[in-house]
BANU-362256 format. One record per residue (C-alpha): residue in three letters; x, y, z. Coordinates in steps of 0.02 Angstrom, whole numbers. Each point is the difference from the previous one (the first is absolute). Layout:
N
<atom Ala; <X; Y; Z>> ...
***
This chain:
344
<atom Met; <914; -97; -219>> <atom Gly; <112; 96; 119>> <atom Tyr; <-36; -1; 186>> <atom Leu; <53; 144; 111>> <atom Ser; <134; -28; 130>> <atom Asn; <-41; 32; 183>> <atom Lys; <111; 153; -2>> <atom Lys; <-95; 77; -145>> <atom Glu; <-168; -50; 75>> <atom Asn; <37; 96; 159>> <atom Leu; <61; 150; -97>> <atom Glu; <-157; 1; -107>> <atom Arg; <-112; -13; 152>> <atom Ile; <87; 141; 94>> <atom Asn; <-1; 110; -155>> <atom Met; <-166; -66; -65>> <atom Gln; <-59; 104; -146>> <atom Ile; <-169; 79; 27>> <atom Lys; <-58; 116; -137>> <atom Glu; <-156; 99; -35>> <atom Val; <-62; -67; -168>> <atom His; <-156; 109; -4>> <atom Lys; <-73; 132; 114>> <atom Asp; <-14; -80; 174>> <atom Ile; <40; -173; -71>> <atom Tyr; <163; -83; 54>> <atom Gln; <92; -154; -63>> <atom Ala; <119; -98; 111>> <atom Ile; <100; -148; -67>> <atom Phe; <17; -144; 123>> <atom Pro; <132; -133; -42>> <atom Leu; <-61; -180; -10>> <atom Thr; <170; -77; 30>> <atom Gly; <27; -174; -73>> <atom Asn; <-160; 10; -103>> <atom Pro; <-1; 17; -190>> <atom Leu; <-121; 145; 15>> <atom Lys; <145; 96; 82>> <atom Ser; <-110; 138; 73>> <atom Ile; <-177; 63; 27>> <atom Asn; <-69; 175; -23>> <atom Ile; <-98; 57; 152>> <atom Phe; <-110; 152; -30>> <atom Val; <-67; 126; 124>> <atom Ile; <-134; 132; -30>> <atom Lys; <15; 134; 133>> <atom Ala; <-124; 139; 35>> <atom Glu; <-9; 124; 144>> <atom Asp; <-117; -104; 107>> <atom Ser; <16; -175; -73>> <atom Ala; <114; -119; -95>> <atom Met; <-2; -169; -83>> <atom Ile; <139; -128; -25>> <atom Ile; <-17; -119; -148>> <atom Asp; <74; -173; 38>> <atom Thr; <134; -43; 128>> <atom Gly; <148; -107; -54>> <atom Phe; <52; -168; 75>> <atom Asn; <-20; -44; 182>> <atom Asn; <186; 0; 38>> <atom Pro; <122; 111; 97>> <atom Glu; <62; 89; -157>> <atom Asn; <-172; 58; -56>> <atom Arg; <-55; 41; 178>> <atom Gly; <149; 115; 11>> <atom Asn; <-46; 79; -166>> <atom Met; <-180; 26; 54>> <atom Glu; <53; 79; 164>> <atom Glu; <113; 119; -95>> <atom Leu; <-139; 42; -124>> <atom Ile; <-122; 40; 140>> <atom Gln; <128; 109; 87>> <atom Arg; <61; 95; -152>> <atom Leu; <-175; 40; -62>> <atom Asp; <-56; 38; 179>> <atom Leu; <-153; -111; -16>> <atom Asn; <-128; -5; 139>> <atom Leu; <-47; -183; -9>> <atom Leu; <-165; 29; 89>> <atom Lys; <-51; 108; -148>> <atom Thr; <81; -112; -131>> <atom Lys; <-92; -135; -98>> <atom Leu; <78; -154; -80>> <atom Phe; <-55; -62; -172>> <atom Leu; <58; -174; -48>> <atom Thr; <-7; -29; -188>> <atom His; <8; -189; 17>> <atom Leu; <43; -149; 110>> <atom His; <183; -32; -41>> <atom Ser; <119; 14; 147>> <atom Asp; <103; 141; -75>> <atom His; <-162; 101; 3>> <atom Val; <-82; -54; 164>> <atom Gly; <148; -63; 102>> <atom Leu; <5; 145; 123>> <atom Ala; <-188; 26; 19>> <atom Lys; <-7; -77; 174>> <atom Trp; <158; 94; 52>> <atom Leu; <-78; 164; -58>> <atom Asp; <-162; -43; 90>> <atom Asp; <100; -27; 160>> <atom Lys; <80; 171; -29>> <atom Gly; <-173; 79; -3>> <atom Ile; <-38; 27; -185>> <atom Gly; <-180; 43; -45>> <atom Asp; <-115; -98; -115>> <atom Ile; <75; -139; -107>> <atom Tyr; <-82; -42; -166>> <atom Ile; <14; -152; -113>> <atom Ser; <-115; -85; -125>> <atom Glu; <-126; -129; 57>> <atom Lys; <83; -145; -93>> <atom Asp; <178; 40; 49>> <atom Gly; <-53; 45; 177>> <atom Arg; <-73; -173; 23>> <atom Met; <160; -78; -70>> <atom Val; <108; 100; 122>> <atom Glu; <-112; -51; 145>> <atom Asn; <27; -180; -54>> <atom Gly; <187; 16; -24>> <atom Ile; <70; 31; 174>> <atom Asn; <49; -180; 37>> <atom Lys; <72; -138; -109>> <atom Glu; <-159; -102; 24>> <atom Asp; <-110; 140; -66>> <atom Phe; <-86; -1; -170>> <atom Gln; <118; 117; -92>> <atom Trp; <154; -109; 26>> <atom Gln; <-88; -168; -9>> <atom Asn; <-78; 56; -163>> <atom Ile; <174; 39; -70>> <atom Ile; <62; -171; 56>> <atom Lys; <-152; -87; -77>> <atom Asn; <22; 92; -164>> <atom Ala; <186; -38; -2>> <atom His; <-37; -187; 11>> <atom Phe; <-125; 13; -144>> <atom Gln; <131; 95; -100>> <atom Gly; <129; -139; 21>> <atom Leu; <112; 90; 125>> <atom Gly; <-8; -142; 127>> <atom Pro; <170; -78; -46>> <atom Glu; <85; 167; 32>> <atom Lys; <-41; -22; 185>> <atom Leu; <-19; 188; 25>> <atom Lys; <-42; 63; 174>> <atom Ile; <-132; 134; 25>> <atom Glu; <115; 73; 135>> <atom Asp; <119; 51; -141>> <atom His; <-137; 90; -97>> <atom Pro; <41; 189; 4>> <atom Gly; <-183; 41; 30>> <atom Tyr; <-10; -115; 150>> <atom Lys; <163; 59; 77>> <atom Asn; <-45; 185; -11>> <atom Arg; <-187; -8; 38>> <atom Pro; <-88; 85; 146>> <atom Lys; <19; -123; 144>> <atom Glu; <-164; 54; 81>> <atom Ala; <-170; 55; -63>> <atom Phe; <-34; 186; -9>> <atom Pro; <-165; 97; -2>> <atom His; <-51; 61; -172>> <atom Thr; <-146; 59; -102>> <atom Lys; <-42; -102; -155>> <atom Ile; <-43; 107; -150>> <atom Lys; <-59; -23; -180>> <atom Pro; <32; 90; -165>> <atom Gly; <-91; 166; 6>> <atom Trp; <50; 36; 180>> <atom Glu; <50; 183; 22>> <atom Ile; <119; 92; 115>> <atom Thr; <57; 180; 10>> <atom Ile; <171; 55; 61>> <atom Gly; <24; 188; -11>> <atom Asp; <-30; 56; -180>> <atom Tyr; <-5; -178; -66>> <atom Asn; <-160; -100; -24>> <atom Phe; <43; -181; -34>> <atom Val; <-109; -143; -60>> <atom Ala; <50; -183; 11>> <atom Ile; <6; -92; -167>> <atom Asp; <0; -185; -42>> <atom Glu; <174; -67; -40>> <atom Glu; <-30; -185; 31>> <atom Gly; <119; -121; -83>> <atom His; <167; 18; 89>> <atom Thr; <-97; -49; 156>> <atom Pro; <-185; -48; 17>> <atom Gly; <-48; 172; 64>> <atom Met; <133; 130; -39>> <atom Leu; <-61; 180; 0>> <atom Gly; <72; 160; -72>> <atom Leu; <-38; 180; 51>> <atom Tyr; <-52; 121; -136>> <atom Glu; <-13; 189; 16>> <atom Lys; <-94; 68; -151>> <atom Asn; <30; 187; 24>> <atom His; <188; -17; 15>> <atom Lys; <10; -149; -121>> <atom Ile; <93; -108; 127>> <atom Leu; <-2; -189; 18>> <atom Phe; <84; -97; 140>> <atom Cys; <0; -169; -87>> <atom Gly; <92; -115; 122>> <atom Asp; <76; -144; -101>> <atom His; <-127; 11; -142>> <atom Ile; <119; 92; -119>> <atom Leu; <187; -4; 31>> <atom Gly; <145; 74; -97>> <atom Lys; <139; -115; -66>> <atom Ile; <-64; -153; 93>> <atom Thr; <-167; -86; -26>> <atom Pro; <-122; -34; 143>> <atom Asn; <-5; -182; 53>> <atom Ile; <-169; -72; -48>> <atom Thr; <-33; -149; 111>> <atom Tyr; <-132; -135; -15>> <atom Trp; <-90; 6; 167>> <atom Gly; <-121; -147; -20>> <atom Glu; <-165; -44; -83>> <atom Glu; <-102; 108; 118>> <atom Phe; <93; 155; -60>> <atom Gly; <-20; -32; -186>> <atom Asp; <112; 40; -149>> <atom Ser; <122; 120; 83>> <atom Leu; <95; 41; -160>> <atom Gly; <-161; 33; -96>> <atom Ile; <-64; 110; 141>> <atom Tyr; <165; 94; 6>> <atom Leu; <2; 33; -187>> <atom Glu; <-180; 63; 4>> <atom Asn; <35; 118; 145>> <atom Leu; <162; 58; -82>> <atom Glu; <-95; 49; -157>> <atom Lys; <-128; 96; 105>> <atom Ile; <136; 115; 66>> <atom Lys; <11; 75; -174>> <atom Asp; <-171; 78; 29>> <atom Leu; <69; 106; 142>> <atom Asp; <80; 170; -28>> <atom Ile; <169; -26; 84>> <atom Lys; <141; 126; 6>> <atom His; <89; -66; 155>> <atom Leu; <18; -188; 25>> <atom Tyr; <74; -54; 165>> <atom Ser; <44; -185; 5>> <atom Ser; <74; -102; 141>> <atom His; <165; -59; -74>> <atom Arg; <143; 73; -102>> <atom Phe; <-9; 164; -94>> <atom Leu; <-156; 104; -29>> <atom Ile; <-81; -24; -171>> <atom Lys; <-23; 150; -115>> <atom Asp; <-115; -74; -135>> <atom Thr; <-132; -110; 81>> <atom Asn; <-85; -63; -158>> <atom Ala; <165; -42; -84>> <atom Arg; <52; -104; 150>> <atom Ile; <-170; -87; 1>> <atom Asp; <27; -47; -183>> <atom Glu; <173; -69; 44>> <atom Leu; <-73; -105; 142>> <atom Met; <-139; -67; -112>> <atom Ser; <128; -47; -132>> <atom His; <108; -84; 131>> <atom His; <-141; -116; 50>> <atom Glu; <-47; -35; -180>> <atom Glu; <179; -57; -31>> <atom Arg; <-2; -99; 162>> <atom Leu; <-156; -92; -54>> <atom Lys; <77; -41; -170>> <atom Asp; <158; -61; 88>> <atom Val; <-102; -115; 112>> <atom Leu; <-95; -71; -150>> <atom Asp; <164; -36; -89>> <atom Ile; <70; -87; 154>> <atom Ile; <-155; -110; 16>> <atom Lys; <12; -42; -185>> <atom Asn; <180; -58; 23>> <atom Leu; <-32; -95; 162>> <atom Glu; <-169; -66; -59>> <atom Lys; <-60; -20; 180>> <atom Ala; <75; 79; 155>> <atom Asn; <-41; 67; 172>> <atom Thr; <20; 182; 52>> <atom Thr; <172; -20; 77>> <atom Glu; <67; -89; -154>> <atom Ile; <-66; 140; -109>> <atom Thr; <69; 133; 118>> <atom Gln; <174; -74; -18>> <atom Lys; <-5; 31; -188>> <atom Met; <-60; 180; 12>> <atom Gln; <114; 154; -4>> <atom Trp; <17; 93; 164>> <atom Asp; <85; 165; 37>> <atom Ile; <100; -65; 146>> <atom Arg; <183; -38; 27>> <atom Ala; <1; -190; -9>> <atom Lys; <84; -119; -123>> <atom Asp; <-146; -120; 0>> <atom Trp; <-143; -63; 110>> <atom Ser; <119; -88; 121>> <atom Asp; <84; 169; 29>> <atom Phe; <-166; 90; 23>> <atom Pro; <-21; 70; 178>> <atom Asp; <-124; -108; 96>> <atom Ser; <-91; 156; 60>> <atom Gln; <-36; 50; -180>> <atom Lys; <-57; -171; -59>> <atom Trp; <-167; 30; 87>> <atom Phe; <-30; 156; -103>> <atom Ala; <63; -68; -167>> <atom Val; <-108; -156; 5>> <atom Ala; <-153; 98; 60>> <atom Glu; <21; 123; -145>> <atom Ala; <19; -142; -125>> <atom Ala; <-159; -74; 74>> <atom Ala; <-94; 164; -28>> <atom His; <47; -6; -185>> <atom Leu; <-47; -184; -14>> <atom Lys; <-168; 25; 83>> <atom His; <-35; 146; -116>> <atom Leu; <40; -109; -151>> <atom Val; <-119; -131; 68>> <atom Lys; <-134; 134; 23>> <atom Ile; <15; 62; -180>> <atom Gly; <0; -177; -70>> <atom Lys; <180; -13; -62>> <atom Val; <58; -131; 126>> <atom Lys; <-82; -141; 96>> <atom Glu; <39; -57; 175>> <atom Glu; <11; -179; 63>> <atom Val; <23; -45; 183>> <atom Val; <110; -149; 44>> <atom Asn; <29; -45; 183>> <atom Gly; <-49; 175; 53>> <atom Val; <117; 88; -122>> <atom Gly; <-62; 100; -150>> <atom Tyr; <72; -39; -172>> <atom Tyr; <-25; 104; -156>> <atom Leu; <-9; -41; -185>> <atom Leu; <-59; 91; -154>> <atom Arg; <-181; -14; -54>> 
***
């Protein structure tokens, strides 16, 4: 994966591309320098007397500069601008407190993800301690990873911010657009999309991405089978009449249902791959299985894998393993607090 040089970063920020992708709907691409995601799509719906920003970018100087430029170039009155946060990840909520300090209007996030963000300000809070606990269960202990190096922790909001917790079915009107929140749980415990039936528009966050696949993390027993939940909610999107799909990373997708089929096939192949690895290893923990899986990242082997990405890789492998346990293909045994997997 190629990272942008500082010179190019600055050039892209100064000449940040903002384009109108639909009537009164604007897309701005914020760089996520040093992160495999590379960039995030920030969307703005602007009407005469109101506006809404969807997601924020990381809490870092680069993205703060981008957000300031976006606000200036679209001439947004923050007092009349709402903020919709699709989910809890730091590239989506990182600047929420900064925008609140700037005077933005109401901030919305789902109930589940809102509680996670509230409990993710400090290292001792549930969100980060839960990741550390899960990492130990997944066999990551010997890697001696530090939560301070986790991209989500580094770029999180450093203070709590006021927000309204919402559920699927919540409605909001901005100008000619009447949006309803839809359930997109899976990528996070409470991710929400925004659907506009009349204009056939879906802002899907990280639920459906082009070229890359959303990271599906195992969050813990209390959050259930995250991969199974994701696949169910992905299939439900096919019931919606969508002409314009606006996702949070990479290029905009033209054929929603075709991309859904590709994502479903990807996870079917992933599950088969994991079963084959377990068959060969006979019994292994999540980290050992992760090391044998194929990853779309520039690394020769696991020892060359960036520490910051080991968190995500192992958590995604865990989501597939837990799903295989749920559907009865694999059984789990716990030894000294670490989960091991073998075929049934």
